[in-house]
Backbone as ProteinMPNN parsed JSONL, in Angstrom:
{"seq_chain_A": "MEQKPVTWSRVIMNQAVEKLLLTIDFQQKNCLEISGTNWRDFGFLSYQSVAYPEHDICVSALARRFDLIIAEQVFEHLLYPYQAGKHVLSMLNANGHFLISVPFLVKIHNYPTDCTRWTEIGLKHFLHECGFPLANIQTGSWGNRECILANFDHWVMYEPSKHNLRNEAEFPYHVWALAQI", "coords_chain_A": {"N_chain_A": [[-42.607, 26.617, -46.74], [-39.302, 26.825, -45.32], [-38.339, 29.005, -42.848], [-35.436, 31.011, -42.552], [-33.103, 31.058, -39.807], [-33.16, 33.959, -37.645], [-31.797, 36.606, -36.033], [-33.213, 37.765, -32.954], [-33.353, 40.55, -32.618], [-33.505, 41.656, -35.058], [-35.987, 40.948, -36.328], [-38.331, 42.554, -36.722], [-37.071, 44.734, -37.961], [-36.239, 43.529, -40.404], [-38.684, 42.982, -41.543], [-39.743, 45.649, -41.79], [-37.934, 46.662, -43.554], [-38.23, 45.089, -45.858], [-40.707, 45.8, -46.369], [-40.315, 48.496, -47.074], [-38.773, 48.25, -49.272], [-40.589, 47.156, -51.111], [-42.169, 49.258, -51.813], [-40.985, 50.6, -53.735], [-40.697, 49.842, -56.515], [-38.914, 47.668, -56.784], [-38.073, 45.639, -58.705], [-37.409, 46.822, -60.866], [-35.024, 47.869, -60.231], [-31.475, 48.462, -60.319], [-29.37, 47.195, -58.107], [-26.981, 47.787, -55.492], [-25.563, 46.373, -52.882], [-23.867, 47.053, -49.871], [-21.289, 45.456, -48.097], [-22.695, 43.159, -47.365], [-25.093, 40.465, -48.179], [-27.655, 39.911, -47.842], [-29.799, 40.576, -49.407], [-29.616, 39.724, -51.931], [-31.052, 37.657, -53.429], [-33.519, 38.919, -53.668], [-34.794, 39.876, -56.106], [-34.206, 42.037, -57.654], [-33.477, 43.919, -60.66], [-30.753, 43.96, -61.309], [-27.993, 42.949, -59.448], [-25.402, 43.571, -57.15], [-22.589, 43.086, -54.957], [-20.406, 44.654, -52.69], [-17.614, 44.54, -50.463], [-15.8, 45.392, -47.495], [-12.448, 44.439, -46.923], [-11.986, 44.773, -49.523], [-13.323, 46.822, -50.879], [-13.451, 50.121, -49.835], [-15.864, 52.095, -48.708], [-15.573, 54.461, -47.552], [-13.362, 55.7, -48.462], [-13.449, 55.7, -51.293], [-15.824, 56.039, -54.124], [-17.764, 53.701, -56.219], [-17.258, 53.37, -59.786], [-19.555, 52.749, -61.112], [-23.094, 53.361, -61.35], [-26.191, 53.197, -59.484], [-29.497, 52.247, -59.005], [-30.581, 51.762, -56.42], [-29.0, 51.605, -53.229], [-28.062, 49.472, -50.67], [-27.226, 49.411, -47.213], [-26.843, 47.639, -44.622], [-26.425, 47.47, -41.19], [-23.798, 48.512, -41.314], [-22.833, 51.184, -41.299], [-22.391, 51.935, -38.593], [-19.827, 50.824, -38.17], [-17.978, 52.483, -39.49], [-15.227, 54.619, -39.683], [-15.374, 57.051, -41.06], [-18.116, 58.009, -41.676], [-19.704, 60.045, -42.811], [-18.079, 60.806, -45.238], [-18.498, 58.351, -46.471], [-21.132, 58.386, -46.699], [-21.513, 60.57, -48.586], [-20.181, 59.346, -50.788], [-21.947, 57.229, -51.367], [-24.122, 58.722, -52.12], [-23.123, 59.747, -54.463], [-23.007, 57.698, -55.983], [-25.514, 57.199, -56.869], [-28.241, 56.818, -59.253], [-30.332, 59.24, -60.918], [-33.312, 60.115, -58.864], [-32.671, 58.006, -57.308], [-32.349, 55.597, -54.524], [-31.392, 55.115, -51.238], [-31.088, 52.74, -48.876], [-30.58, 52.295, -45.57], [-29.693, 50.591, -42.453], [-29.026, 50.685, -38.812], [-27.462, 49.779, -35.742], [-28.714, 50.895, -32.442], [-29.225, 50.767, -29.402], [-27.232, 48.682, -28.659], [-24.776, 46.385, -27.676], [-21.094, 47.117, -27.962], [-19.547, 46.19, -30.838], [-17.102, 45.201, -32.229], [-16.06, 44.947, -35.386], [-14.525, 45.686, -38.072], [-14.217, 47.757, -36.344], [-16.15, 49.764, -34.003], [-18.119, 52.534, -33.929], [-20.194, 54.49, -34.152], [-23.642, 55.611, -33.291], [-27.045, 56.12, -34.159], [-30.067, 57.991, -33.543], [-33.457, 57.861, -34.737], [-34.054, 60.583, -35.478], [-31.594, 61.654, -35.598], [-30.267, 59.861, -37.521], [-31.798, 60.597, -39.962], [-31.179, 63.281, -40.061], [-28.3, 62.973, -40.384], [-28.219, 61.945, -42.944], [-29.3, 63.864, -44.526], [-27.532, 65.737, -44.146], [-25.365, 64.674, -45.679], [-26.54, 64.927, -48.219], [-29.072, 64.341, -49.129], [-32.48, 65.174, -49.655], [-34.252, 66.519, -46.95], [-37.15, 65.985, -46.913], [-37.403, 63.76, -48.251], [-36.743, 61.391, -46.648], [-37.37, 58.708, -44.975], [-37.889, 57.273, -41.946], [-37.494, 54.672, -39.414], [-37.675, 52.729, -36.453], [-37.119, 50.0, -34.033], [-37.473, 48.279, -31.112], [-37.107, 46.833, -27.584], [-36.85, 46.65, -24.025], [-36.444, 44.211, -23.204], [-35.364, 42.632, -25.404], [-33.07, 44.06, -25.664], [-31.53, 43.683, -23.228], [-31.253, 40.842, -23.332], [-29.602, 40.586, -25.526], [-26.995, 41.573, -24.701], [-25.229, 39.73, -23.823], [-24.914, 37.672, -25.778], [-25.74, 37.148, -29.443], [-29.067, 36.692, -29.759], [-31.046, 34.19, -31.21], [-34.401, 34.348, -32.835], [-37.216, 33.21, -31.215], [-40.446, 32.556, -31.777], [-42.388, 31.73, -29.836], [-41.238, 32.502, -27.501], [-40.205, 35.028, -27.394], [-40.643, 38.419, -27.317], [-42.331, 40.826, -29.363], [-43.004, 43.415, -28.971], [-43.016, 46.903, -29.443], [-40.994, 49.242, -27.758], [-40.724, 52.515, -27.905], [-38.995, 54.262, -26.782], [-36.695, 52.802, -26.468], [-34.862, 51.932, -28.633], [-33.575, 49.461, -30.649], [-32.847, 48.763, -33.277], [-32.436, 51.008, -36.024], [-33.735, 52.535, -38.858], [-33.707, 53.834, -42.445], [-35.052, 55.089, -45.359], [-33.919, 56.832, -48.069], [-34.267, 59.041, -50.586], [-32.882, 60.645, -53.673]], "CA_chain_A": [[-41.213, 27.077, -46.925], [-38.717, 26.952, -44.074], [-37.743, 30.293, -42.588], [-33.943, 31.187, -42.19], [-33.127, 31.686, -38.462], [-32.862, 35.312, -37.651], [-31.683, 37.152, -34.465], [-34.546, 38.356, -32.395], [-33.398, 42.153, -32.7], [-33.841, 41.828, -36.542], [-37.247, 40.369, -36.817], [-39.164, 43.68, -37.075], [-36.293, 45.603, -38.907], [-36.239, 42.948, -41.604], [-40.024, 43.085, -42.003], [-39.905, 46.969, -42.216], [-37.058, 47.149, -44.687], [-38.857, 44.562, -46.933], [-41.941, 46.659, -46.817], [-39.863, 49.746, -47.801], [-38.363, 47.793, -50.719], [-41.744, 46.92, -51.866], [-42.743, 50.542, -52.172], [-40.216, 51.366, -54.602], [-40.729, 49.106, -57.673], [-37.556, 47.038, -56.71], [-37.77, 44.707, -59.738], [-36.714, 47.485, -61.899], [-33.797, 48.559, -59.703], [-30.147, 47.932, -60.133], [-29.05, 47.364, -56.651], [-25.78, 47.55, -54.71], [-25.378, 45.973, -51.252], [-22.535, 47.241, -49.206], [-20.794, 44.708, -46.979], [-23.595, 42.05, -47.185], [-25.555, 39.723, -49.291], [-28.799, 39.677, -47.331], [-30.982, 40.929, -50.296], [-29.169, 39.09, -53.316], [-32.223, 36.942, -54.15], [-34.859, 39.5, -53.579], [-35.46, 39.967, -57.397], [-33.771, 43.152, -58.293], [-33.132, 43.869, -62.009], [-29.38, 43.451, -61.264], [-27.529, 42.995, -57.878], [-24.111, 43.613, -56.995], [-22.258, 43.328, -53.551], [-18.89, 44.889, -52.426], [-17.197, 44.582, -49.104], [-14.551, 45.879, -46.976], [-11.57, 45.678, -47.321], [-11.929, 45.015, -51.043], [-13.661, 48.218, -51.345], [-13.764, 50.937, -48.558], [-16.841, 53.149, -49.067], [-15.11, 55.789, -46.857], [-12.347, 56.184, -49.354], [-13.942, 56.134, -52.636], [-17.151, 55.53, -54.857], [-17.516, 52.937, -57.353], [-17.574, 53.989, -61.038], [-20.926, 52.371, -61.584], [-24.255, 54.044, -60.77], [-27.139, 52.301, -59.049], [-30.932, 52.867, -58.597], [-30.855, 51.518, -55.066], [-27.933, 51.11, -52.369], [-28.388, 49.084, -49.342], [-26.136, 49.212, -46.148], [-27.415, 47.1, -43.248], [-25.495, 47.307, -40.136], [-22.476, 48.795, -41.712], [-22.294, 52.596, -41.003], [-21.746, 52.084, -37.28], [-18.314, 50.442, -38.186], [-17.15, 53.247, -40.402], [-14.421, 55.628, -39.236], [-15.679, 58.27, -41.722], [-19.329, 57.645, -42.233], [-20.048, 61.21, -43.478], [-17.469, 60.507, -46.324], [-19.157, 57.122, -47.046], [-22.663, 58.729, -47.226], [-21.283, 61.227, -49.66], [-19.859, 58.529, -51.838], [-23.259, 56.605, -51.589], [-24.905, 59.755, -52.897], [-22.516, 60.141, -55.721], [-23.307, 56.377, -56.768], [-27.075, 56.92, -57.042], [-28.854, 57.642, -60.387], [-31.366, 60.337, -60.64], [-34.352, 59.566, -58.188], [-31.99, 56.655, -56.693], [-32.729, 55.317, -53.1], [-30.568, 54.645, -50.26], [-31.645, 51.945, -47.653], [-29.622, 51.969, -44.387], [-30.058, 50.306, -41.083], [-27.963, 50.851, -37.909], [-28.097, 49.622, -34.404], [-28.721, 52.017, -31.533], [-28.882, 50.332, -27.994], [-26.658, 47.415, -28.738], [-23.226, 46.327, -27.242], [-20.022, 47.263, -29.007], [-19.095, 45.0, -31.67], [-15.672, 45.587, -32.96], [-15.932, 44.144, -36.631], [-13.289, 45.727, -37.124], [-14.354, 48.834, -35.314], [-17.49, 50.208, -33.731], [-17.83, 53.944, -33.785], [-21.326, 55.599, -34.127], [-24.945, 55.303, -32.987], [-27.868, 57.245, -34.442], [-31.468, 57.791, -33.284], [-34.235, 58.172, -35.978], [-33.863, 61.914, -36.081], [-30.094, 61.635, -35.86], [-30.049, 59.235, -38.92], [-32.468, 61.462, -40.825], [-30.293, 64.566, -40.293], [-26.953, 62.805, -41.127], [-28.433, 61.696, -44.445], [-29.649, 65.142, -44.99], [-26.171, 66.465, -44.201], [-24.737, 63.917, -46.736], [-26.99, 65.505, -49.537], [-30.314, 63.753, -49.504], [-33.475, 66.074, -49.317], [-35.11, 66.059, -45.729], [-38.452, 65.667, -47.255], [-37.319, 62.328, -49.119], [-36.171, 60.555, -45.87], [-38.438, 57.939, -44.101], [-37.187, 56.657, -40.895], [-38.158, 53.765, -38.529], [-36.889, 51.92, -35.392], [-37.761, 49.102, -33.281], [-36.703, 47.737, -29.789], [-37.604, 46.759, -26.277], [-35.69, 46.397, -23.053], [-36.138, 42.732, -23.015], [-34.612, 42.104, -26.285], [-31.624, 44.679, -25.532], [-30.882, 43.002, -22.134], [-30.893, 39.527, -23.751], [-28.449, 40.468, -26.462], [-25.823, 42.088, -24.259], [-24.215, 38.602, -23.775], [-24.617, 37.09, -27.194], [-26.791, 37.517, -30.169], [-30.065, 35.686, -29.529], [-31.862, 33.748, -32.277], [-35.686, 34.482, -32.334], [-38.151, 32.053, -30.971], [-41.866, 33.207, -31.802], [-43.117, 31.38, -28.57], [-40.529, 32.748, -26.246], [-39.76, 36.352, -27.43], [-41.652, 39.48, -27.436], [-41.885, 41.859, -30.413], [-43.506, 44.625, -28.775], [-42.03, 47.993, -29.536], [-40.978, 50.389, -26.706], [-40.121, 53.49, -28.683], [-37.784, 54.892, -25.958], [-35.65, 51.879, -26.371], [-34.721, 51.339, -30.012], [-32.471, 48.401, -30.816], [-32.328, 49.254, -34.506], [-32.959, 52.398, -36.572], [-33.423, 52.349, -40.437], [-34.249, 54.962, -43.141], [-34.996, 55.114, -46.858], [-33.802, 58.155, -48.527], [-34.218, 59.379, -52.022], [-32.445, 61.796, -54.187]], "C_chain_A": [[-40.544, 27.484, -45.51], [-38.074, 28.415, -43.914], [-36.266, 30.067, -41.942], [-34.05, 31.581, -40.652], [-32.69, 33.088, -38.607], [-32.76, 35.71, -36.289], [-32.877, 37.876, -34.163], [-34.579, 39.873, -32.614], [-33.716, 42.366, -34.188], [-35.141, 41.6, -37.075], [-38.132, 41.572, -37.387], [-38.312, 44.523, -38.122], [-36.319, 45.07, -40.156], [-37.625, 43.062, -42.213], [-40.173, 44.605, -42.6], [-38.96, 47.228, -43.468], [-37.653, 46.284, -45.951], [-40.243, 45.386, -47.412], [-41.36, 47.807, -47.436], [-39.421, 49.271, -49.12], [-39.663, 47.616, -51.678], [-42.632, 48.103, -52.413], [-42.121, 51.203, -53.245], [-40.033, 50.634, -55.935], [-39.31, 48.474, -57.818], [-37.196, 46.203, -57.938], [-37.208, 45.408, -60.891], [-35.495, 48.363, -61.35], [-32.526, 47.878, -59.852], [-29.49, 48.236, -58.845], [-27.514, 47.129, -56.326], [-25.881, 47.316, -53.352], [-23.981, 46.098, -50.799], [-22.399, 46.442, -47.981], [-21.925, 43.709, -46.596], [-24.069, 41.519, -48.272], [-27.034, 39.311, -48.994], [-30.043, 39.842, -48.514], [-30.64, 40.444, -51.713], [-30.186, 38.406, -54.043], [-33.539, 37.671, -53.939], [-35.622, 39.786, -54.907], [-35.301, 41.471, -57.941], [-33.508, 43.102, -59.831], [-31.735, 43.457, -62.207], [-29.026, 43.683, -59.784], [-26.049, 42.783, -57.972], [-23.578, 43.815, -55.409], [-20.723, 43.723, -53.455], [-18.819, 44.939, -50.885], [-16.035, 44.97, -48.723], [-13.771, 44.67, -46.685], [-11.423, 45.665, -48.878], [-12.296, 46.294, -51.703], [-14.11, 48.935, -49.957], [-14.642, 52.057, -49.095], [-16.371, 54.309, -48.506], [-13.994, 56.37, -47.78], [-12.738, 56.5, -50.768], [-15.274, 55.547, -53.081], [-16.749, 54.649, -56.04], [-17.71, 53.72, -58.589], [-18.817, 53.868, -61.463], [-21.847, 53.231, -60.733], [-25.34, 53.089, -60.487], [-28.522, 52.973, -58.907], [-31.134, 52.814, -57.073], [-29.432, 51.006, -54.508], [-28.458, 50.658, -51.191], [-27.174, 48.849, -48.39], [-26.749, 48.848, -44.945], [-26.402, 46.892, -42.441], [-24.103, 47.41, -40.518], [-21.956, 50.09, -41.165], [-21.921, 52.74, -39.545], [-20.327, 51.771, -37.109], [-17.433, 51.429, -38.895], [-16.425, 54.349, -39.659], [-14.936, 57.197, -39.662], [-16.987, 58.161, -42.449], [-20.082, 58.958, -43.109], [-19.38, 60.961, -45.11], [-18.224, 59.442, -47.334], [-20.463, 57.496, -47.537], [-22.507, 59.586, -48.457], [-21.035, 60.37, -50.982], [-21.201, 57.707, -52.339], [-23.966, 57.423, -52.603], [-24.388, 59.816, -54.289], [-22.764, 58.863, -56.6], [-24.71, 56.231, -57.282], [-27.365, 57.543, -58.509], [-30.009, 58.563, -59.818], [-32.67, 59.593, -60.004], [-33.892, 58.198, -57.469], [-32.463, 56.752, -55.19], [-31.593, 54.722, -52.207], [-31.215, 54.042, -48.983], [-30.623, 51.729, -46.609], [-30.221, 51.611, -43.192], [-28.753, 50.345, -40.253], [-28.465, 50.375, -36.569], [-28.005, 50.88, -33.581], [-28.427, 51.531, -30.081], [-28.571, 48.871, -28.181], [-25.174, 47.526, -28.286], [-22.174, 46.639, -28.357], [-19.78, 46.109, -29.525], [-18.128, 45.37, -32.683], [-15.553, 44.659, -34.322], [-15.617, 44.975, -37.692], [-13.339, 46.715, -36.198], [-15.842, 49.058, -34.91], [-17.43, 51.723, -33.175], [-18.971, 54.767, -33.423], [-22.715, 54.869, -33.89], [-25.895, 56.516, -33.434], [-29.393, 56.881, -33.966], [-32.197, 57.983, -34.729], [-33.995, 59.595, -36.532], [-32.36, 62.236, -36.432], [-29.641, 61.061, -37.287], [-30.625, 60.03, -39.918], [-31.523, 62.675, -41.284], [-28.952, 64.252, -40.846], [-27.249, 62.655, -42.476], [-28.789, 62.787, -45.109], [-28.34, 65.851, -45.247], [-25.287, 65.845, -45.362], [-25.371, 64.538, -48.18], [-28.422, 65.083, -49.746], [-31.401, 64.935, -48.825], [-34.07, 65.593, -47.998], [-36.302, 65.463, -45.957], [-38.402, 64.253, -47.898], [-36.655, 61.247, -48.254], [-37.18, 59.98, -44.964], [-37.541, 57.133, -43.254], [-38.0, 55.565, -40.117], [-37.354, 53.285, -37.464], [-37.841, 51.046, -34.634], [-36.862, 48.632, -32.096], [-37.451, 47.513, -28.615], [-36.536, 46.432, -25.38], [-35.338, 44.78, -22.905], [-35.121, 42.224, -23.957], [-32.914, 42.725, -26.201], [-30.933, 43.967, -24.339], [-30.507, 41.682, -22.628], [-29.784, 39.537, -24.641], [-27.154, 41.052, -25.975], [-24.824, 40.925, -24.033], [-23.869, 38.068, -25.12], [-25.829, 37.474, -28.13], [-27.927, 36.315, -30.159], [-30.897, 35.439, -30.79], [-33.437, 33.811, -31.784], [-36.445, 33.266, -32.328], [-39.409, 32.558, -30.834], [-42.395, 32.786, -30.392], [-42.506, 31.869, -27.306], [-40.259, 34.452, -26.338], [-40.752, 37.447, -27.942], [-41.172, 40.426, -28.552], [-42.429, 43.22, -30.267], [-42.469, 45.783, -28.779], [-42.105, 48.938, -28.458], [-40.004, 51.551, -27.286], [-38.96, 54.333, -28.018], [-36.616, 53.958, -25.964], [-35.38, 51.133, -27.799], [-33.444, 50.481, -30.135], [-31.812, 48.739, -32.297], [-33.13, 50.418, -35.057], [-32.584, 52.163, -38.008], [-34.057, 53.551, -41.137], [-34.112, 54.455, -44.606], [-34.945, 56.454, -47.341], [-33.708, 58.162, -50.016], [-33.757, 60.692, -52.362], [-33.576, 62.781, -54.587]], "O_chain_A": [[-41.065, 28.267, -44.715], [-37.37, 28.901, -44.799], [-35.966, 29.23, -41.09], [-34.951, 32.323, -40.263], [-31.956, 33.432, -39.534], [-33.511, 35.25, -35.428], [-33.491, 38.528, -35.007], [-35.654, 40.45, -32.778], [-34.262, 43.438, -34.447], [-35.43, 42.011, -38.199], [-38.602, 41.468, -38.519], [-38.897, 44.972, -39.107], [-36.409, 45.847, -41.106], [-37.686, 43.241, -43.429], [-40.649, 44.787, -43.721], [-39.325, 48.025, -44.331], [-37.544, 46.806, -47.06], [-40.668, 45.523, -48.559], [-41.948, 48.177, -48.453], [-39.732, 49.952, -50.097], [-39.657, 47.935, -52.866], [-43.555, 47.994, -53.221], [-42.582, 52.25, -53.7], [-38.983, 50.95, -56.494], [-38.611, 48.7, -58.806], [-35.998, 46.074, -58.19], [-36.619, 44.81, -61.791], [-35.072, 49.367, -61.923], [-32.474, 46.696, -59.512], [-29.11, 49.367, -58.539], [-26.899, 46.263, -56.949], [-26.352, 48.217, -52.659], [-23.06, 45.405, -51.232], [-23.123, 46.588, -46.996], [-22.03, 43.467, -45.394], [-23.648, 41.912, -49.36], [-27.618, 38.511, -49.725], [-31.103, 39.226, -48.412], [-31.387, 40.772, -52.635], [-30.224, 38.544, -55.266], [-34.595, 37.046, -54.034], [-36.846, 39.922, -54.918], [-36.197, 42.013, -58.588], [-33.294, 41.954, -60.221], [-31.449, 42.696, -63.131], [-29.639, 44.451, -59.043], [-25.531, 41.965, -58.732], [-24.134, 44.652, -54.698], [-19.891, 43.113, -54.126], [-19.752, 45.299, -50.168], [-15.124, 44.939, -49.551], [-14.417, 43.763, -46.16], [-10.752, 46.539, -49.428], [-11.806, 46.767, -52.728], [-14.919, 48.461, -49.158], [-14.171, 52.886, -49.873], [-16.811, 55.331, -49.033], [-13.808, 57.587, -47.757], [-12.339, 57.522, -51.326], [-15.783, 54.629, -52.44], [-15.717, 54.771, -56.699], [-18.342, 54.771, -58.474], [-19.295, 54.758, -62.166], [-21.519, 53.73, -59.657], [-25.439, 52.133, -61.256], [-28.61, 54.184, -58.706], [-31.77, 53.697, -56.497], [-28.77, 50.171, -55.124], [-29.297, 51.353, -50.617], [-26.221, 48.16, -48.757], [-27.192, 49.736, -44.217], [-25.462, 46.191, -42.817], [-23.273, 46.576, -40.156], [-20.845, 50.167, -40.642], [-21.146, 53.649, -39.25], [-19.643, 52.239, -36.198], [-16.217, 51.24, -38.911], [-17.15, 55.047, -38.95], [-14.933, 58.201, -38.95], [-17.023, 58.209, -43.678], [-20.939, 58.747, -43.968], [-20.138, 60.939, -46.08], [-18.475, 59.581, -48.531], [-20.917, 57.059, -48.595], [-23.3, 59.393, -49.378], [-21.577, 60.636, -52.054], [-21.462, 57.567, -53.534], [-24.347, 56.999, -53.694], [-25.174, 59.93, -55.229], [-22.73, 58.955, -57.827], [-25.053, 55.3, -58.011], [-26.827, 58.582, -58.893], [-30.463, 58.621, -58.675], [-33.078, 58.564, -60.544], [-34.739, 57.385, -57.1], [-32.891, 57.798, -54.703], [-30.934, 53.784, -52.654], [-31.794, 54.747, -48.156], [-29.759, 50.89, -46.865], [-31.222, 52.223, -42.82], [-27.642, 50.123, -40.734], [-29.644, 50.501, -36.238], [-27.312, 51.826, -33.954], [-27.371, 51.907, -29.573], [-29.379, 47.972, -27.946], [-24.478, 48.524, -28.469], [-22.423, 46.418, -29.542], [-19.77, 45.069, -28.867], [-18.393, 45.786, -33.811], [-14.906, 43.616, -34.225], [-16.574, 45.077, -38.46], [-12.581, 46.654, -35.229], [-16.706, 48.475, -35.565], [-16.806, 52.047, -32.164], [-18.881, 55.634, -32.553], [-22.895, 53.703, -34.242], [-25.624, 57.685, -33.158], [-29.852, 55.739, -33.994], [-31.539, 58.231, -35.74], [-33.783, 59.831, -37.721], [-32.006, 62.945, -37.374], [-28.851, 61.628, -38.042], [-29.891, 60.206, -40.891], [-31.195, 62.982, -42.43], [-28.417, 65.018, -41.647], [-26.517, 63.256, -43.263], [-28.628, 62.774, -46.329], [-28.064, 66.436, -46.294], [-24.504, 66.595, -45.947], [-24.646, 64.59, -49.173], [-28.96, 65.617, -50.716], [-31.209, 65.478, -47.737], [-34.379, 64.407, -47.875], [-36.606, 64.464, -45.304], [-39.468, 63.652, -48.03], [-36.076, 60.305, -48.795], [-37.816, 60.725, -44.219], [-36.619, 56.443, -43.69], [-39.226, 55.618, -40.226], [-36.15, 53.482, -37.629], [-39.055, 51.233, -34.564], [-35.634, 48.629, -32.179], [-38.562, 48.045, -28.603], [-35.455, 46.002, -25.781], [-34.263, 44.274, -22.583], [-34.172, 41.535, -23.582], [-31.885, 42.134, -26.528], [-29.748, 43.666, -24.484], [-29.361, 41.331, -22.346], [-28.995, 38.593, -24.605], [-26.208, 41.056, -26.762], [-23.621, 41.183, -24.06], [-22.712, 38.019, -25.538], [-26.811, 38.048, -27.659], [-27.663, 35.166, -30.514], [-31.403, 36.392, -31.381], [-33.779, 33.448, -30.658], [-36.388, 32.413, -33.214], [-39.637, 33.072, -29.739], [-42.901, 33.722, -29.772], [-43.056, 31.73, -26.213], [-40.121, 35.071, -25.282], [-41.53, 37.277, -28.881], [-40.004, 40.776, -28.717], [-42.384, 44.065, -31.161], [-41.348, 45.711, -28.274], [-43.19, 49.455, -28.194], [-38.779, 51.535, -27.166], [-38.134, 54.973, -28.669], [-35.563, 54.349, -25.458], [-35.653, 49.951, -28.012], [-32.365, 50.886, -29.702], [-30.613, 48.934, -32.496], [-34.247, 50.745, -34.656], [-31.496, 51.732, -38.389], [-34.866, 54.245, -40.522], [-33.289, 53.626, -44.992], [-35.863, 57.228, -47.067], [-33.073, 57.285, -50.603], [-34.021, 61.7, -51.707], [-33.297, 63.877, -55.073]]}, "name": "protein", "num_of_chains": 1, "seq": "MEQKPVTWSRVIMNQAVEKLLLTIDFQQKNCLEISGTNWRDFGFLSYQSVAYPEHDICVSALARRFDLIIAEQVFEHLLYPYQAGKHVLSMLNANGHFLISVPFLVKIHNYPTDCTRWTEIGLKHFLHECGFPLANIQTGSWGNRECILANFDHWVMYEPSKHNLRNEAEFPYHVWALAQI"}
């Protein structure tokens, strides 16, 4: 099976996110993906996607509830991430999960704005402040200097024979978390 091209910075993040999804019985989950469709064919019980500007997660929650909400590389663009986090929490069923990933050491990319960066501990406490129990938040991160420097000019597509996937913990490119109510 042919692999879809992926940016170098997202290789490990994508693997980690998939591993997290496999731990939560994803086939029985009604899933909402915010501003993306990367996971639409993953095999959820049901799947829906919403995107800005049709729906602004900072302004309101949807009326429907979900077992899982995914927001990959979205929250750094939000002017009001705390409000969005509270709306996500309100849209989750009991024992629901929120899977979020954000960049950290990455160039500013205004699509339409670029506002916020979180470390693992910062993301964990941001989610706790939004209402998720601290003990129910798992975080991870990946990055290295070589990848960070290469991506300052443009997004670099991953080439296994050329690109290093070694993690340098003090240089996180992406940070992610899985939080459960």
